[in-house]
N, C-alpha and C positions, 0 to 999 in steps of 0.2 A: 694626592699627587697634584702638583701644579706645573703648568707648562707656560714658559715665558718666551714669546716670540722676539727675535732680534733682527731688526732691519739692517741691511748692509748696502754699501755701494756696490756697483757692478764690478764683477771680477774680470781680470784679464789673464791670459796665459802667463805663467810665471809668478803670479801673485802668491803671497804666503797666506794660507788659510788661517793659521793661528793669529797673524797680525790683523786680518780682516775681522776675525772674531773678537779680538781684543778691542778694536775700534768700535765694533757694534755694542760691546758691553759698556764702554765708556759713554757712548751716545745714549744708551738706555738708562745709564746710571744704576747699573745692576752689578752685583758682585757674585762670584761663584762661591758655592759652599761645598765642603767635603761631601762626597756622595752624589753630587749632581751628575746627570748624564747630559753631555753636550751632543745635540743632534745637528748634523750637517747635511745639507742636500747633496745628492750625488752630482747634480748639475754644476755646482760651484767647484766641487773637487775636480770634476772632469775638465772644466775650463781652466782651472789653475794648473793642471797637469798637461795642458795643451792637447787634450783628447778631443780634438775638433776635426771633423771630416768635411772637406769641401765636396759638395755633391757633383760639381762639374768635373771632378777628378775621378769619380767612381764610374768607370767604364762598364756599362751593363752588358753582361753576357746573355746567352740564350735563356738560361734558367731564370735570371732576373727579369727579363722581358716577359717570359711566360707567367711568372708569379704576379708581375705588375698588372698585366692584362686581366688576369683572373680575379685579382683582389683590389682593383682600382687604386693602384699605387703608381708613382713615377718609376721608370726603370732604374734611374740612378739611386733612388732611395731603397728600392728592393735590393740592389746590388750591395749597398752599404750594410743592410741588414744581414744579407748572406755572408758578407765578409766578417762580420762580428759574431755570427751565430756558431755555436757548436753543432746545432742541427736545426733545420727548419721543419716543423711538424705539419703545418697547414696554415689556414688563415680564414679571415672573413673580410668583408669590405673595409678597406682602410688599414688593416693590420695583419701581420703574420705572427703566428704562435711559434716561438722559438725556444730552444734550450740554450741558455747562456750561463756559464760558470755553475752549472748544476741547478739553475733556477728556470722554471717555466715562466717566460715573460713575453710580452708583446714586443716585437721589433728589436730583439736583442738588447733591450734597454736603451736603444737610441732615442734621443729626444729632439724634436724639431722646435718645441716651444722655447722661446727666449734664447735661441741659438743665433749666432751671427748670420746675417743674410746669406742665403745660398749654402748654409752649412748645417750640420747636425752635431750634437754633443754626445760622445760615447761615455760608457762607464769607465771609471778608473781601471787601470790594468790589474791592480791588486788592491781591492777596497779594504781588506783587513789590514794590509800594510799601511795604507794611507791613514786609516783610523788610528793605528798604533803610533805613527809619527805625529799626528795631530795631538793625540793624548799626551805624548811625551813632552811636546813643546808647551802645551797649556800647563802641564804640571810644573815645568821649569819656571815659567813666567809667573804663575799664580801661587805656586806652593800648595795647591789644592789637589787632592786625589780625586779624580773624576773619571767617568767612563765616556766613551765616544761611540756614537752610532751614525753610520752614513745611510741616509734615507732616500729611497726612491718610491715610486708608486706603481701599483699594478692592479689588474682586475682579478676578481675571484670567479671561479666557475659558476655559471648560471646567475650571476648577480650583475646589476648595472652600477657603474661607478668604480672609482679607484680608491684604494686604501694604501697607507704607507707600509713599507716593509724594509727590513734591514738588508743591505747588500754587503755591509762590512761593520765590524764592531771591535772594540778593544776595551779592556778594563773590567769586563764582567762576562759571565757565562751566558750565551744566547738562549739556552733552554734550561728549564727546570724539570727534573725527572720526578714525577709524582707517583710513580709505580711503587707499590708496597704500602702506601698510605691507605686510609679508610675514609669512606664517605660518612654522611650524617647518620646512616643506618648501619654502620659497621661493616659495609661491604668493602672488600679489598679492591683497590684501584689496580687495574691490570695493564693498561696501555697508554695512559695519559701523560703527555709532556705539556708544559706551558711554554709558548713561544715568547720568551721575555723580550728579546731584542726586537722582534716584530711588533710586539705590543707597545713598546716604547716608541718605535718608529711611527706607528700608526697614530699615537697621541700627538707626536710632534708634527706630523704631516697635516693634521687638522688646522694648525695655526700657521704653518709655512705656506699653504696654498699651492695652487697649480698654474696660476696665470701671471699677472703683472704685480704680484704682491711684494716682490723683492725682499723676502724674508728667508734667507738661506740657512739661518741658525735658529735653534731653540734650546732652552735649558729645561730639562725635565727634572723636577725636584720632588723628593720624597717618593720616588718610584720604589716598588718592592724588589729592589736589586741589591745584591751584595757584591761589592767591588772585589775583583781578583785580577790576576793576570789574564785569565780567560784563554780560550782556544780559537777565538775568531768565529765568524759566521759559518765556516766550513763544518763545524761540529753540529750545526742545526740542519744539515741537508740530508736528504734521503736518496737512496739508490732508486732508479726507475721502477724496479719491480716491487719496492716497498711503499711506493706512493699510491694512495687510494685512487687518485685521478689518472696519473700518467700510466700506471700499470694496465689500464683498460685500453690503451692505445697500442696497437701492435708496433713493435720496434722497426718492422720493415716498412711501415707507412711513412711517406715523406711528402 
């Protein structure tokens, strides 16, 4: 598997992601191949869809002020996180653990890095739909059947540092069911699924970076992925009581 980073100009609200991607391809002098997975940062999608929140417009309520004081946040940022979260579970210094679109993530996926001054960038409203539209446009322009994954980063329980994961995808199934197969010793596999979309996203995030890299696109080539219409990232998500980590947190805790 090979991952090709693609540098791009800064995005503005209303910009076309497929057009920015096409220009990045031309600049890199790279061509798409059938079966490639196009990785796109959630940040550039959020900006293009004008998912930008001015913090001076986030009027902090009592809960936001309380969380901000407890976890060393500004009240306006805490309020923006609350507004985007399906649920706030808790926090540590500098971050709140939230449930957003069925994902356990820090700060509802809100990002302050590389956002316009005084603002934060939010996740796309429907990342699967965004991925689907980007894929359709790329296929029309290039004639190539590709997949698309929208990439953000998150922390893992008890580990330092971030890894990439998929908040939306199109053109392939996000998980592979290995149940029913056998291991090297003939033992039947009982519970294992492979997180295909997250694995692709993690590979892409390594070259996309987290700071001033200005690499919002990557091409993931020869990944172990079979292209199909797919069901989007929603088919990769677990209910609270089926998750090894989240099921250990009482639902009444807030």
